[in-house]
LOSE-323471 format. One record per residue (C-alpha): z, y, x; residue in three letters; residue number from 1. Coordinates in nm, 2 decimals, padded with zeros to 4 digits. Layout:
// LOSE-323471
+--------+--------+--------+------+------+
!     zz !     yy !     xx ! resn ! resi !
+--------+--------+--------+------+------+
!      Z !      Y !      X !  ALA !  NUM !
...
+--------+--------+--------+------+------+
// end
This chain:
// LOSE-323471
+--------+--------+--------+------+------+
!     zz !     yy !     xx ! resn ! resi !
+--------+--------+--------+------+------+
! -10.91 !  11.28 !  01.79 !  MET !    1 !
! -10.97 !  11.35 !  01.46 !  ASP !    2 !
! -10.66 !  11.42 !  01.20 !  GLY !    3 !
! -10.72 !  11.11 !  01.03 !  LYS !    4 !
! -10.69 !  10.89 !  01.33 !  MET !    5 !
! -10.42 !  11.09 !  01.46 !  LEU !    6 !
! -10.23 !  11.00 !  01.12 !  ALA !    7 !
! -10.32 !  10.62 !  01.15 !  ARG !    8 !
! -10.15 !  10.62 !  01.49 !  LEU !    9 !
! -09.84 !  10.82 !  01.38 !  GLY !   10 !
! -09.77 !  10.56 !  01.08 !  ALA !   11 !
! -09.83 !  10.26 !  01.33 !  VAL !   12 !
! -09.58 !  10.42 !  01.57 !  VAL !   13 !
! -09.36 !  10.48 !  01.27 !  PHE !   14 !
! -09.39 !  10.11 !  01.12 !  VAL !   15 !
! -09.31 !  09.96 !  01.48 !  ALA !   16 !
! -08.98 !  10.18 !  01.56 !  ILE !   17 !
! -08.88 !  10.08 !  01.19 !  ALA !   18 !
! -08.93 !  09.72 !  01.25 !  VAL !   19 !
! -08.79 !  09.70 !  01.62 !  THR !   20 !
! -08.44 !  09.87 !  01.47 !  ALA !   21 !
! -08.47 !  09.63 !  01.17 !  THR !   22 !
! -08.50 !  09.34 !  01.41 !  ALA !   23 !
! -08.23 !  09.48 !  01.65 !  ILE !   24 !
! -08.00 !  09.54 !  01.36 !  ASP !   25 !
! -08.03 !  09.16 !  01.20 !  MET !   26 !
! -07.98 !  09.01 !  01.58 !  ALA !   27 !
! -07.63 !  09.18 !  01.62 !  ARG !   28 !
! -07.40 !  08.98 !  01.59 !  LYS !   29 !
! -07.13 !  09.03 !  01.31 !  ASP !   30 !
! -06.81 !  09.14 !  01.39 !  GLU !   31 !
! -06.53 !  09.06 !  01.19 !  PRO !   32 !
! -06.37 !  09.29 !  00.93 !  SER !   33 !
! -06.07 !  09.46 !  01.02 !  ALA !   34 !
! -05.74 !  09.30 !  00.82 !  PRO !   35 !
! -05.68 !  09.44 !  00.49 !  ARG !   36 !
! -05.36 !  09.66 !  00.53 !  PRO !   37 !
! -05.03 !  09.51 !  00.37 !  ALA !   38 !
! -04.96 !  09.63 !  00.01 !  PRO !   39 !
! -04.75 !  09.90 !  00.03 !  ALA !   40 !
! -04.33 !  09.82 ! -00.01 !  VAL !   41 !
! -04.16 !  10.03 ! -00.24 !  GLN !   42 !
! -03.89 !  10.23 !  00.01 !  PRO !   43 !
! -03.53 !  10.18 ! -00.17 !  PRO !   44 !
! -03.44 !  10.41 ! -00.41 !  ALA !   45 !
! -03.30 !  10.78 ! -00.26 !  ASP !   46 !
! -03.00 !  10.93 ! -00.49 !  PRO !   47 !
! -03.09 !  11.26 ! -00.29 !  LEU !   48 !
! -03.46 !  11.20 ! -00.37 !  ARG !   49 !
! -03.38 !  11.17 ! -00.75 !  GLU !   50 !
! -03.16 !  11.45 ! -00.74 !  GLY !   51 !
! -03.45 !  11.66 ! -00.57 !  GLN !   52 !
! -03.67 !  11.56 ! -00.84 !  ARG !   53 !
! -03.40 !  11.65 ! -01.14 !  ARG !   54 !
! -03.30 !  11.98 ! -01.02 !  CYS !   55 !
! -03.74 !  12.06 ! -00.99 !  GLN !   56 !
! -03.75 !  11.98 ! -01.36 !  GLN !   57 !
! -03.47 !  12.20 ! -01.45 !  LEU !   58 !
! -03.70 !  12.51 ! -01.28 !  GLY !   59 !
! -03.44 !  12.82 ! -01.28 !  GLU !   60 !
! -03.15 !  12.67 ! -01.46 !  ALA !   61 !
! -03.11 !  12.46 ! -01.13 !  ALA !   62 !
! -03.03 !  12.80 ! -00.95 !  ALA !   63 !
! -02.68 !  12.78 ! -01.12 !  SER !   64 !
! -02.63 !  12.43 ! -01.16 !  ASP !   65 !
! -02.36 !  12.33 ! -00.92 !  ALA !   66 !
! -02.50 !  11.97 ! -00.84 !  GLU !   67 !
! -02.85 !  12.11 ! -00.77 !  CYS !   68 !
! -02.65 !  12.34 ! -00.49 !  LEU !   69 !
! -02.50 !  12.07 ! -00.36 !  ARG !   70 !
! -02.79 !  11.87 ! -00.35 !  VAL !   71 !
! -03.00 !  12.13 ! -00.17 !  TRP !   72 !
! -02.72 !  12.17 !  00.07 !  ALA !   73 !
! -02.76 !  11.82 !  00.14 !  GLU !   74 !
! -03.10 !  11.81 !  00.20 !  THR !   75 !
! -03.08 !  12.10 !  00.40 !  ARG !   76 !
! -02.84 !  11.94 !  00.65 !  ASP !   77 !
! -03.02 !  11.62 !  00.67 !  ARG !   78 !
! -03.38 !  11.80 !  00.76 !  PHE !   79 !
! -03.20 !  11.97 !  01.02 !  LEU !   80 !
! -03.01 !  11.68 !  01.15 !  GLY !   81 !
! -02.68 !  11.81 !  01.10 !  ARG !   82 !
! -02.41 !  11.54 !  00.98 !  THR !   83 !
! -02.26 !  11.67 !  00.63 !  PRO !   84 !
! -01.93 !  11.87 !  00.64 !  ALA !   85 !
! -01.65 !  11.63 !  00.51 !  PRO !   86 !
! -01.51 !  11.70 !  00.16 !  THR !   87 !
! -01.18 !  11.77 !  00.14 !  THR !   88 !
! -01.03 !  11.72 ! -00.17 !  PRO !   89 !
! -00.90 !  12.02 ! -00.36 !  GLN !   90 !
! -00.53 !  11.99 ! -00.49 !  SER !   91 !
! -00.27 !  12.27 ! -00.65 !  SER !   92 !
!  00.06 !  12.10 ! -00.51 !  GLU !   93 !
!  00.13 !  12.29 ! -00.26 !  GLY !   94 !
!  00.12 !  12.61 ! -00.43 !  ARG !   95 !
+--------+--------+--------+------+------+
// end
């Protein structure tokens, strides 16, 4: 076999494989597409998250802000699964 004949034979084999693959793909039944996910529902507003955002915007000043310290303590308790300590009202009646 010379080079031209081998090139023609290769081309014919390539075309035959391409036609076969196309026929198989077209004969395949179309599977129903997966249903689209429902639109995301907004979770209810979380006051702790809002406090965290506020403290984040304060930057370094948040380290001395009493509200931010409370928010961070509550966040830590929530993360660790602790129940928050009950807050006792401070009164000066007994002294």
